[in-house]
CHARMM-style PDB file with segment names, atoms N, HN, CA, C and O in Angstrom:
ATOM      1  N   MET     1      -7.853   8.462 -71.654  1.00  0.00      PROA
ATOM      2  CA  MET     1      -6.572   7.856 -71.928  1.00  0.00      PROA
ATOM      3  C   MET     1      -6.555   7.200 -73.310  1.00  0.00      PROA
ATOM      4  O   MET     1      -5.517   7.199 -73.973  1.00  0.00      PROA
ATOM      5  N   GLY     2      -7.673   6.647 -73.753  1.00  0.00      PROA
ATOM      6  HN  GLY     2      -8.516   6.648 -73.215  1.00  0.00      PROA
ATOM      7  CA  GLY     2      -7.701   5.966 -75.039  1.00  0.00      PROA
ATOM      8  C   GLY     2      -8.096   6.852 -76.199  1.00  0.00      PROA
ATOM      9  O   GLY     2      -8.325   6.356 -77.302  1.00  0.00      PROA
ATOM     10  N   ASP     3      -8.182   8.165 -75.973  1.00  0.00      PROA
ATOM     11  HN  ASP     3      -7.996   8.568 -75.077  1.00  0.00      PROA
ATOM     12  CA  ASP     3      -8.620   9.089 -77.019  1.00  0.00      PROA
ATOM     13  C   ASP     3      -7.461   9.740 -77.755  1.00  0.00      PROA
ATOM     14  O   ASP     3      -7.550  10.906 -78.139  1.00  0.00      PROA
ATOM     15  N   LYS     4      -6.380   9.007 -77.956  1.00  0.00      PROA
ATOM     16  HN  LYS     4      -6.308   8.059 -77.644  1.00  0.00      PROA
ATOM     17  CA  LYS     4      -5.234   9.580 -78.661  1.00  0.00      PROA
ATOM     18  C   LYS     4      -5.485   9.538 -80.163  1.00  0.00      PROA
ATOM     19  O   LYS     4      -6.005   8.553 -80.687  1.00  0.00      PROA
ATOM     20  N   LYS     5      -5.110  10.616 -80.851  1.00  0.00      PROA
ATOM     21  HN  LYS     5      -4.688  11.416 -80.425  1.00  0.00      PROA
ATOM     22  CA  LYS     5      -5.223  10.650 -82.303  1.00  0.00      PROA
ATOM     23  C   LYS     5      -4.000  10.005 -82.921  1.00  0.00      PROA
ATOM     24  O   LYS     5      -2.894  10.123 -82.393  1.00  0.00      PROA
ATOM     25  N   LYS     6      -4.193   9.327 -84.033  1.00  0.00      PROA
ATOM     26  HN  LYS     6      -5.091   9.231 -84.462  1.00  0.00      PROA
ATOM     27  CA  LYS     6      -3.063   8.785 -84.763  1.00  0.00      PROA
ATOM     28  C   LYS     6      -2.432   9.896 -85.581  1.00  0.00      PROA
ATOM     29  O   LYS     6      -3.132  10.633 -86.276  1.00  0.00      PROA
ATOM     30  N   ALA     7      -1.131  10.020 -85.503  1.00  0.00      PROA
ATOM     31  HN  ALA     7      -0.563   9.421 -84.939  1.00  0.00      PROA
ATOM     32  CA  ALA     7      -0.432  11.087 -86.210  1.00  0.00      PROA
ATOM     33  C   ALA     7      -0.461  10.840 -87.708  1.00  0.00      PROA
ATOM     34  O   ALA     7      -0.165   9.736 -88.167  1.00  0.00      PROA
ATOM     35  N   GLY     8      -0.816  11.867 -88.470  1.00  0.00      PROA
ATOM     36  HN  GLY     8      -1.056  12.763 -88.098  1.00  0.00      PROA
ATOM     37  CA  GLY     8      -0.761  11.766 -89.916  1.00  0.00      PROA
ATOM     38  C   GLY     8      -2.032  11.285 -90.574  1.00  0.00      PROA
ATOM     39  O   GLY     8      -2.105  11.285 -91.803  1.00  0.00      PROA
ATOM     40  N   ALA     9      -3.030  10.877 -89.827  1.00  0.00      PROA
ATOM     41  HN  ALA     9      -2.970  10.876 -88.829  1.00  0.00      PROA
ATOM     42  CA  ALA     9      -4.281  10.408 -90.425  1.00  0.00      PROA
ATOM     43  C   ALA     9      -5.160  11.610 -90.758  1.00  0.00      PROA
ATOM     44  O   ALA     9      -5.275  12.542 -89.962  1.00  0.00      PROA
ATOM     45  N   LEU    10      -5.780  11.583 -91.938  1.00  0.00      PROA
ATOM     46  HN  LEU    10      -5.686  10.826 -92.585  1.00  0.00      PROA
ATOM     47  CA  LEU    10      -6.658  12.657 -92.388  1.00  0.00      PROA
ATOM     48  C   LEU    10      -8.003  12.086 -92.787  1.00  0.00      PROA
ATOM     49  O   LEU    10      -8.108  10.913 -93.143  1.00  0.00      PROA
ATOM     50  N   PHE    11      -9.024  12.914 -92.726  1.00  0.00      PROA
ATOM     51  HN  PHE    11      -8.938  13.868 -92.437  1.00  0.00      PROA
ATOM     52  CA  PHE    11     -10.322  12.545 -93.252  1.00  0.00      PROA
ATOM     53  C   PHE    11     -10.478  13.175 -94.631  1.00  0.00      PROA
ATOM     54  O   PHE    11     -10.152  14.347 -94.821  1.00  0.00      PROA
ATOM     55  N   VAL    12     -10.976  12.399 -95.593  1.00  0.00      PROA
ATOM     56  HN  VAL    12     -11.241  11.447 -95.439  1.00  0.00      PROA
ATOM     57  CA  VAL    12     -11.208  12.897 -96.947  1.00  0.00      PROA
ATOM     58  C   VAL    12     -12.630  12.555 -97.362  1.00  0.00      PROA
ATOM     59  O   VAL    12     -13.242  11.630 -96.828  1.00  0.00      PROA
ATOM     60  N   ARG    13     -13.147  13.318 -98.325  1.00  0.00      PROA
ATOM     61  HN  ARG    13     -12.650  14.069 -98.758  1.00  0.00      PROA
ATOM     62  CA  ARG    13     -14.468  13.047 -98.885  1.00  0.00      PROA
ATOM     63  C   ARG    13     -14.296  12.238-100.153  1.00  0.00      PROA
ATOM     64  O   ARG    13     -13.442  12.551-100.983  1.00  0.00      PROA
ATOM     65  N   LEU    14     -15.102  11.198-100.309  1.00  0.00      PROA
ATOM     66  HN  LEU    14     -15.795  10.944 -99.635  1.00  0.00      PROA
ATOM     67  CA  LEU    14     -15.163  10.449-101.556  1.00  0.00      PROA
ATOM     68  C   LEU    14     -16.460  10.870-102.245  1.00  0.00      PROA
ATOM     69  O   LEU    14     -17.551  10.516-101.797  1.00  0.00      PROA
ATOM     70  N   VAL    15     -16.336  11.623-103.333  1.00  0.00      PROA
ATOM     71  HN  VAL    15     -15.450  11.910-103.698  1.00  0.00      PROA
ATOM     72  CA  VAL    15     -17.485  12.219-104.007  1.00  0.00      PROA
ATOM     73  C   VAL    15     -17.841  11.385-105.233  1.00  0.00      PROA
ATOM     74  O   VAL    15     -16.958  10.942-105.968  1.00  0.00      PROA
ATOM     75  N   SER    16     -19.127  11.177-105.448  1.00  0.00      PROA
ATOM     76  HN  SER    16     -19.844  11.538-104.851  1.00  0.00      PROA
ATOM     77  CA  SER    16     -19.621  10.383-106.560  1.00  0.00      PROA
ATOM     78  C   SER    16     -19.317  11.052-107.892  1.00  0.00      PROA
ATOM     79  O   SER    16     -19.494  12.262-108.038  1.00  0.00      PROA
ATOM     80  N   THR    17     -18.860  10.268-108.865  1.00  0.00      PROA
ATOM     81  HN  THR    17     -18.717   9.286-108.747  1.00  0.00      PROA
ATOM     82  CA  THR    17     -18.603  10.791-110.206  1.00  0.00      PROA
ATOM     83  C   THR    17     -19.885  10.833-111.033  1.00  0.00      PROA
ATOM     84  O   THR    17     -19.870  11.309-112.168  1.00  0.00      PROA
ATOM     85  N   ALA    18     -21.000  10.340-110.476  1.00  0.00      PROA
ATOM     86  HN  ALA    18     -21.012   9.954-109.554  1.00  0.00      PROA
ATOM     87  CA  ALA    18     -22.275  10.391-111.183  1.00  0.00      PROA
ATOM     88  C   ALA    18     -22.879  11.796-111.150  1.00  0.00      PROA
ATOM     89  O   ALA    18     -23.865  12.068-111.836  1.00  0.00      PROA
ATOM     90  N   GLY    19     -22.281  12.690-110.347  1.00  0.00      PROA
ATOM     91  HN  GLY    19     -21.481  12.469-109.790  1.00  0.00      PROA
ATOM     92  CA  GLY    19     -22.751  14.063-110.291  1.00  0.00      PROA
ATOM     93  C   GLY    19     -23.946  14.279-109.382  1.00  0.00      PROA
ATOM     94  O   GLY    19     -24.635  15.292-109.501  1.00  0.00      PROA
ATOM     95  N   THR    20     -24.205  13.349-108.481  1.00  0.00      PROA
ATOM     96  HN  THR    20     -23.646  12.525-108.384  1.00  0.00      PROA
ATOM     97  CA  THR    20     -25.362  13.473-107.595  1.00  0.00      PROA
ATOM     98  C   THR    20     -25.056  14.285-106.352  1.00  0.00      PROA
ATOM     99  O   THR    20     -25.979  14.738-105.674  1.00  0.00      PROA
ATOM    100  N   GLY    21     -23.793  14.479-106.036  1.00  0.00      PROA
ATOM    101  HN  GLY    21     -23.044  14.110-106.587  1.00  0.00      PROA
ATOM    102  CA  GLY    21     -23.414  15.189-104.826  1.00  0.00      PROA
ATOM    103  C   GLY    21     -23.308  14.289-103.612  1.00  0.00      PROA
ATOM    104  O   GLY    21     -22.956  14.760-102.530  1.00  0.00      PROA
ATOM    105  N   PHE    22     -23.604  13.007-103.762  1.00  0.00      PROA
ATOM    106  HN  PHE    22     -23.890  12.625-104.640  1.00  0.00      PROA
ATOM    107  CA  PHE    22     -23.503  12.063-102.655  1.00  0.00      PROA
ATOM    108  C   PHE    22     -22.031  11.791-102.359  1.00  0.00      PROA
ATOM    109  O   PHE    22     -21.219  11.701-103.280  1.00  0.00      PROA
ATOM    110  N   PHE    23     -21.679  11.660-101.064  1.00  0.00      PROA
ATOM    111  HN  PHE    23     -22.339  11.734-100.316  1.00  0.00      PROA
ATOM    112  CA  PHE    23     -20.287  11.421-100.700  1.00  0.00      PROA
ATOM    113  C   PHE    23     -20.183  10.522 -99.480  1.00  0.00      PROA
ATOM    114  O   PHE    23     -21.115  10.419 -98.683  1.00  0.00      PROA
ATOM    115  N   TYR    24     -19.041   9.878 -99.349  1.00  0.00      PROA
ATOM    116  HN  TYR    24     -18.283   9.962 -99.996  1.00  0.00      PROA
ATOM    117  CA  TYR    24     -18.654   9.115 -98.167  1.00  0.00      PROA
ATOM    118  C   TYR    24     -17.485   9.832 -97.524  1.00  0.00      PROA
ATOM    119  O   TYR    24     -16.755  10.553 -98.205  1.00  0.00      PROA
ATOM    120  N   VAL    25     -17.290   9.649 -96.218  1.00  0.00      PROA
ATOM    121  HN  VAL    25     -17.883   9.063 -95.665  1.00  0.00      PROA
ATOM    122  CA  VAL    25     -16.124  10.179 -95.517  1.00  0.00      PROA
ATOM    123  C   VAL    25     -15.254   8.996 -95.139  1.00  0.00      PROA
ATOM    124  O   VAL    25     -15.731   8.014 -94.570  1.00  0.00      PROA
ATOM    125  N   LYS    26     -13.966   9.099 -95.463  1.00  0.00      PROA
ATOM    126  HN  LYS    26     -13.579   9.897 -95.926  1.00  0.00      PROA
ATOM    127  CA  LYS    26     -13.032   8.005 -95.238  1.00  0.00      PROA
ATOM    128  C   LYS    26     -11.786   8.545 -94.547  1.00  0.00      PROA
ATOM    129  O   LYS    26     -11.377   9.677 -94.804  1.00  0.00      PROA
ATOM    130  N   LYS    27     -11.179   7.743 -93.671  1.00  0.00      PROA
ATOM    131  HN  LYS    27     -11.512   6.823 -93.463  1.00  0.00      PROA
ATOM    132  CA  LYS    27      -9.937   8.120 -93.033  1.00  0.00      PROA
ATOM    133  C   LYS    27      -8.778   7.651 -93.911  1.00  0.00      PROA
ATOM    134  O   LYS    27      -8.721   6.489 -94.315  1.00  0.00      PROA
ATOM    135  N   LYS    28      -7.864   8.563 -94.198  1.00  0.00      PROA
ATOM    136  HN  LYS    28      -7.910   9.507 -93.870  1.00  0.00      PROA
ATOM    137  CA  LYS    28      -6.701   8.262 -95.025  1.00  0.00      PROA
ATOM    138  C   LYS    28      -5.500   8.105 -94.097  1.00  0.00      PROA
ATOM    139  O   LYS    28      -5.214   9.006 -93.309  1.00  0.00      PROA
ATOM    140  N   THR    29      -4.792   6.982 -94.176  1.00  0.00      PROA
ATOM    141  HN  THR    29      -5.024   6.250 -94.817  1.00  0.00      PROA
ATOM    142  CA  THR    29      -3.701   6.688 -93.254  1.00  0.00      PROA
ATOM    143  C   THR    29      -2.443   7.473 -93.590  1.00  0.00      PROA
ATOM    144  O   THR    29      -2.340   8.082 -94.654  1.00  0.00      PROA
ATOM    145  N   LYS    30      -1.498   7.449 -92.674  1.00  0.00      PROA
ATOM    146  HN  LYS    30      -1.582   6.954 -91.809  1.00  0.00      PROA
ATOM    147  CA  LYS    30      -0.265   8.217 -92.805  1.00  0.00      PROA
ATOM    148  C   LYS    30       0.531   7.807 -94.045  1.00  0.00      PROA
ATOM    149  O   LYS    30       1.118   8.664 -94.705  1.00  0.00      PROA
ATOM    150  N   THR    31       0.562   6.520 -94.371  1.00  0.00      PROA
ATOM    151  HN  THR    31       0.085   5.824 -93.834  1.00  0.00      PROA
ATOM    152  CA  THR    31       1.344   6.072 -95.523  1.00  0.00      PROA
ATOM    153  C   THR    31       0.749   6.585 -96.826  1.00  0.00      PROA
ATOM    154  O   THR    31       1.496   6.930 -97.742  1.00  0.00      PROA
ATOM    155  N   LEU    32      -0.574   6.644 -96.933  1.00  0.00      PROA
ATOM    156  HN  LEU    32      -1.180   6.363 -96.189  1.00  0.00      PROA
ATOM    157  CA  LEU    32      -1.205   7.163 -98.146  1.00  0.00      PROA
ATOM    158  C   LEU    32      -1.066   8.673 -98.250  1.00  0.00      PROA
ATOM    159  O   LEU    32      -1.012   9.217 -99.353  1.00  0.00      PROA
ATOM    160  N   VAL    33      -1.006   9.357 -97.109  1.00  0.00      PROA
ATOM    161  HN  VAL    33      -1.050   8.916 -96.212  1.00  0.00      PROA
ATOM    162  CA  VAL    33      -0.842  10.815 -97.116  1.00  0.00      PROA
ATOM    163  C   VAL    33       0.531  11.176 -97.638  1.00  0.00      PROA
ATOM    164  O   VAL    33       0.666  12.113 -98.425  1.00  0.00      PROA
ATOM    165  N   THR    34       1.559  10.448 -97.212  1.00  0.00      PROA
ATOM    166  HN  THR    34       1.450   9.687 -96.572  1.00  0.00      PROA
ATOM    167  CA  THR    34       2.917  10.776 -97.638  1.00  0.00      PROA
ATOM    168  C   THR    34       3.173  10.386 -99.088  1.00  0.00      PROA
ATOM    169  O   THR    34       4.026  10.990 -99.737  1.00  0.00      PROA
ATOM    170  N   ASN    35       2.461   9.398 -99.614  1.00  0.00      PROA
ATOM    171  HN  ASN    35       1.767   8.907 -99.086  1.00  0.00      PROA
ATOM    172  CA  ASN    35       2.640   8.980-101.005  1.00  0.00      PROA
ATOM    173  C   ASN    35       1.903   9.865-101.997  1.00  0.00      PROA
ATOM    174  O   ASN    35       2.111   9.742-103.205  1.00  0.00      PROA
ATOM    175  N   GLN    36       1.037  10.765-101.504  1.00  0.00      PROA
ATOM    176  HN  GLN    36       0.868  10.865-100.523  1.00  0.00      PROA
ATOM    177  CA  GLN    36       0.251  11.669-102.343  1.00  0.00      PROA
ATOM    178  C   GLN    36      -0.645  10.915-103.327  1.00  0.00      PROA
ATOM    179  O   GLN    36      -0.888  11.398-104.433  1.00  0.00      PROA
ATOM    180  N   THR    37      -1.139   9.732-102.933  1.00  0.00      PROA
ATOM    181  HN  THR    37      -0.941   9.341-102.034  1.00  0.00      PROA
ATOM    182  CA  THR    37      -2.031   8.965-103.798  1.00  0.00      PROA
ATOM    183  C   THR    37      -3.471   9.373-103.539  1.00  0.00      PROA
ATOM    184  O   THR    37      -3.877   9.542-102.389  1.00  0.00      PROA
ATOM    185  N   LYS    38      -4.242   9.530-104.605  1.00  0.00      PROA
ATOM    186  HN  LYS    38      -3.912   9.393-105.539  1.00  0.00      PROA
ATOM    187  CA  LYS    38      -5.662   9.864-104.486  1.00  0.00      PROA
ATOM    188  C   LYS    38      -6.451   8.563-104.383  1.00  0.00      PROA
ATOM    189  O   LYS    38      -6.205   7.615-105.129  1.00  0.00      PROA
ATOM    190  N   LEU    39      -7.391   8.530-103.460  1.00  0.00      PROA
ATOM    191  HN  LEU    39      -7.591   9.300-102.854  1.00  0.00      PROA
ATOM    192  CA  LEU    39      -8.215   7.339-103.281  1.00  0.00      PROA
ATOM    193  C   LEU    39      -9.327   7.313-104.323  1.00  0.00      PROA
ATOM    194  O   LEU    39      -9.911   8.344-104.654  1.00  0.00      PROA
ATOM    195  N   GLU    40      -9.606   6.126-104.829  1.00  0.00      PROA
ATOM    196  HN  GLU    40      -9.132   5.288-104.560  1.00  0.00      PROA
ATOM    197  CA  GLU    40     -10.735   5.894-105.723  1.00  0.00      PROA
ATOM    198  C   GLU    40     -11.365   4.569-105.333  1.00  0.00      PROA
ATOM    199  O   GLU    40     -10.681   3.552-105.220  1.00  0.00      PROA
ATOM    200  N   PHE    41     -12.663   4.589-105.129  1.00  0.00      PROA
ATOM    201  HN  PHE    41     -13.219   5.415-105.221  1.00  0.00      PROA
ATOM    202  CA  PHE    41     -13.393   3.381-104.774  1.00  0.00      PROA
ATOM    203  C   PHE    41     -14.636   3.277-105.634  1.00  0.00      PROA
ATOM    204  O   PHE    41     -15.192   4.286-106.068  1.00  0.00      PROA
ATOM    205  N   ARG    42     -15.061   2.065-105.874  1.00  0.00      PROA
ATOM    206  HN  ARG    42     -14.609   1.246-105.521  1.00  0.00      PROA
ATOM    207  CA  ARG    42     -16.324   1.818-106.555  1.00  0.00      PROA
ATOM    208  C   ARG    42     -17.317   1.416-105.478  1.00  0.00      PROA
ATOM    209  O   ARG    42     -17.273   0.304-104.952  1.00  0.00      PROA
ATOM    210  N   LYS    43     -18.223   2.352-105.156  1.00  0.00      PROA
ATOM    211  HN  LYS    43     -18.258   3.255-105.583  1.00  0.00      PROA
ATOM    212  CA  LYS    43     -19.170   2.149-104.066  1.00  0.00      PROA
ATOM    213  C   LYS    43     -20.579   2.446-104.537  1.00  0.00      PROA
ATOM    214  O   LYS    43     -20.790   2.939-105.645  1.00  0.00      PROA
ATOM    215  N   PHE    44     -21.548   2.136-103.674  1.00  0.00      PROA
ATOM    216  HN  PHE    44     -21.377   1.736-102.774  1.00  0.00      PROA
ATOM    217  CA  PHE    44     -22.956   2.295-104.010  1.00  0.00      PROA
ATOM    218  C   PHE    44     -23.405   3.738-103.829  1.00  0.00      PROA
ATOM    219  O   PHE    44     -23.161   4.340-102.783  1.00  0.00      PROA
ATOM    220  N   ASP    45     -24.058   4.291-104.839  1.00  0.00      PROA
ATOM    221  HN  ASP    45     -24.256   3.802-105.688  1.00  0.00      PROA
ATOM    222  CA  ASP    45     -24.660   5.620-104.765  1.00  0.00      PROA
ATOM    223  C   ASP    45     -26.175   5.440-104.754  1.00  0.00      PROA
ATOM    224  O   ASP    45     -26.758   5.084-105.778  1.00  0.00      PROA
ATOM    225  N   PRO    46     -26.828   5.683-103.601  1.00  0.00      PROA
ATOM    226  CA  PRO    46     -28.267   5.426-103.503  1.00  0.00      PROA
ATOM    227  C   PRO    46     -29.128   6.363-104.353  1.00  0.00      PROA
ATOM    228  O   PRO    46     -30.283   6.047-104.638  1.00  0.00      PROA
ATOM    229  N   ARG    47     -28.589   7.493-104.753  1.00  0.00      PROA
ATOM    230  HN  ARG    47     -27.650   7.750-104.522  1.00  0.00      PROA
ATOM    231  CA  ARG    47     -29.377   8.434-105.553  1.00  0.00      PROA
ATOM    232  C   ARG    47     -29.555   7.968-106.992  1.00  0.00      PROA
ATOM    233  O   ARG    47     -30.544   8.322-107.633  1.00  0.00      PROA
ATOM    234  N   VAL    48     -28.609   7.173-107.514  1.00  0.00      PROA
ATOM    235  HN  VAL    48     -27.806   6.885-106.993  1.00  0.00      PROA
ATOM    236  CA  VAL    48     -28.768   6.598-108.857  1.00  0.00      PROA
ATOM    237  C   VAL    48     -29.006   5.097-108.787  1.00  0.00      PROA
ATOM    238  O   VAL    48     -29.193   4.444-109.814  1.00  0.00      PROA
ATOM    239  N   ASN    49     -28.998   4.545-107.560  1.00  0.00      PROA
ATOM    240  HN  ASN    49     -28.847   5.075-106.726  1.00  0.00      PROA
ATOM    241  CA  ASN    49     -29.302   3.142-107.292  1.00  0.00      PROA
ATOM    242  C   ASN    49     -28.368   2.174-108.023  1.00  0.00      PROA
ATOM    243  O   ASN    49     -28.811   1.151-108.544  1.00  0.00      PROA
ATOM    244  N   CYS    50     -27.065   2.506-108.059  1.00  0.00      PROA
ATOM    245  HN  CYS    50     -26.705   3.337-107.637  1.00  0.00      PROA
ATOM    246  CA  CYS    50     -26.077   1.587-108.633  1.00  0.00      PROA
ATOM    247  C   CYS    50     -24.687   1.935-108.103  1.00  0.00      PROA
ATOM    248  O   CYS    50     -24.497   2.953-107.438  1.00  0.00      PROA
ATOM    249  N   HSD    51     -23.722   1.069-108.410  1.00  0.00      PROA
ATOM    250  HN  HSD    51     -23.877   0.242-108.950  1.00  0.00      PROA
ATOM    251  CA  HSD    51     -22.349   1.297-108.006  1.00  0.00      PROA
ATOM    252  C   HSD    51     -21.666   2.216-109.018  1.00  0.00      PROA
ATOM    253  O   HSD    51     -21.754   1.999-110.227  1.00  0.00      PROA
ATOM    254  N   VAL    52     -20.988   3.239-108.512  1.00  0.00      PROA
ATOM    255  HN  VAL    52     -20.917   3.415-107.530  1.00  0.00      PROA
ATOM    256  CA  VAL    52     -20.255   4.180-109.360  1.00  0.00      PROA
ATOM    257  C   VAL    52     -18.895   4.447-108.731  1.00  0.00      PROA
ATOM    258  O   VAL    52     -18.639   4.059-107.592  1.00  0.00      PROA
ATOM    259  N   LEU    53     -18.035   5.106-109.478  1.00  0.00      PROA
ATOM    260  HN  LEU    53     -18.243   5.421-110.404  1.00  0.00      PROA
ATOM    261  CA  LEU    53     -16.707   5.452-109.001  1.00  0.00      PROA
ATOM    262  C   LEU    53     -16.784   6.679-108.095  1.00  0.00      PROA
ATOM    263  O   LEU    53     -17.434   7.666-108.440  1.00  0.00      PROA
ATOM    264  N   PHE    54     -16.130   6.623-106.951  1.00  0.00      PROA
ATOM    265  HN  PHE    54     -15.602   5.821-106.671  1.00  0.00      PROA
ATOM    266  CA  PHE    54     -16.028   7.733-106.027  1.00  0.00      PROA
ATOM    267  C   PHE    54     -14.575   8.172-105.978  1.00  0.00      PROA
ATOM    268  O   PHE    54     -13.685   7.344-105.783  1.00  0.00      PROA
ATOM    269  N   LYS    55     -14.322   9.478-106.154  1.00  0.00      PROA
ATOM    270  HN  LYS    55     -15.045  10.150-106.312  1.00  0.00      PROA
ATOM    271  CA  LYS    55     -12.966  10.013-106.143  1.00  0.00      PROA
ATOM    272  C   LYS    55     -12.769  10.918-104.938  1.00  0.00      PROA
ATOM    273  O   LYS    55     -13.709  11.526-104.426  1.00  0.00      PROA
ATOM    274  N   GLU    56     -11.512  10.988-104.499  1.00  0.00      PROA
ATOM    275  HN  GLU    56     -10.749  10.493-104.915  1.00  0.00      PROA
ATOM    276  CA  GLU    56     -11.161  11.752-103.305  1.00  0.00      PROA
ATOM    277  C   GLU    56     -11.159  13.251-103.554  1.00  0.00      PROA
ATOM    278  O   GLU    56     -10.688  13.727-104.587  1.00  0.00      PROA
ATOM    279  N   GLU    57     -11.698  13.990-102.578  1.00  0.00      PROA
ATOM    280  HN  GLU    57     -12.080  13.604-101.739  1.00  0.00      PROA
ATOM    281  CA  GLU    57     -11.593  15.437-102.511  1.00  0.00      PROA
ATOM    282  C   GLU    57     -11.274  15.807-101.078  1.00  0.00      PROA
ATOM    283  O   GLU    57     -11.503  15.014-100.166  1.00  0.00      PROA
ATOM    284  N   LYS    58     -10.749  16.997-100.870  1.00  0.00      PROA
ATOM    285  HN  LYS    58     -10.563  17.641-101.612  1.00  0.00      PROA
ATOM    286  CA  LYS    58     -10.451  17.453 -99.524  1.00  0.00      PROA
ATOM    287  C   LYS    58     -11.735  17.774 -98.767  1.00  0.00      PROA
ATOM    288  O   LYS    58     -12.748  18.140 -99.362  1.00  0.00      PROA
ATOM    289  N   MET    59     -11.674  17.629 -97.436  1.00  0.00      PROA
ATOM    290  HN  MET    59     -10.850  17.331 -96.953  1.00  0.00      PROA
ATOM    291  CA  MET    59     -12.793  18.016 -96.587  1.00  0.00      PROA
ATOM    292  C   MET    59     -12.877  19.537 -96.540  1.00  0.00      PROA
ATOM    293  O   MET    59     -11.848  20.212 -96.528  1.00  0.00      PROA
ATOM    294  N   LYS    60     -14.072  20.074 -96.514  1.00  0.00      PROA
ATOM    295  HN  LYS    60     -14.908  19.525 -96.524  1.00  0.00      PROA
ATOM    296  CA  LYS    60     -14.248  21.525 -96.438  1.00  0.00      PROA
ATOM    297  C   LYS    60     -14.293  21.965 -94.994  1.00  0.00      PROA
ATOM    298  OT1 LYS    60     -14.436  23.156 -94.716  1.00  0.00      PROA
TER     299      LYS     60
END
């Protein structure tokens, strides 16, 4: 009964701009999907051992 999906939510990959291939998976809400905004976060990349910019790409 509690396993309902939220309409309009998507999963996206946040890929490191450092070129290491490291990525995070994030859920994108319905309001961000309709606005066509690309997510960008500054998060930790363990392969280069520092915080770098992560940009959104589609899930494969």
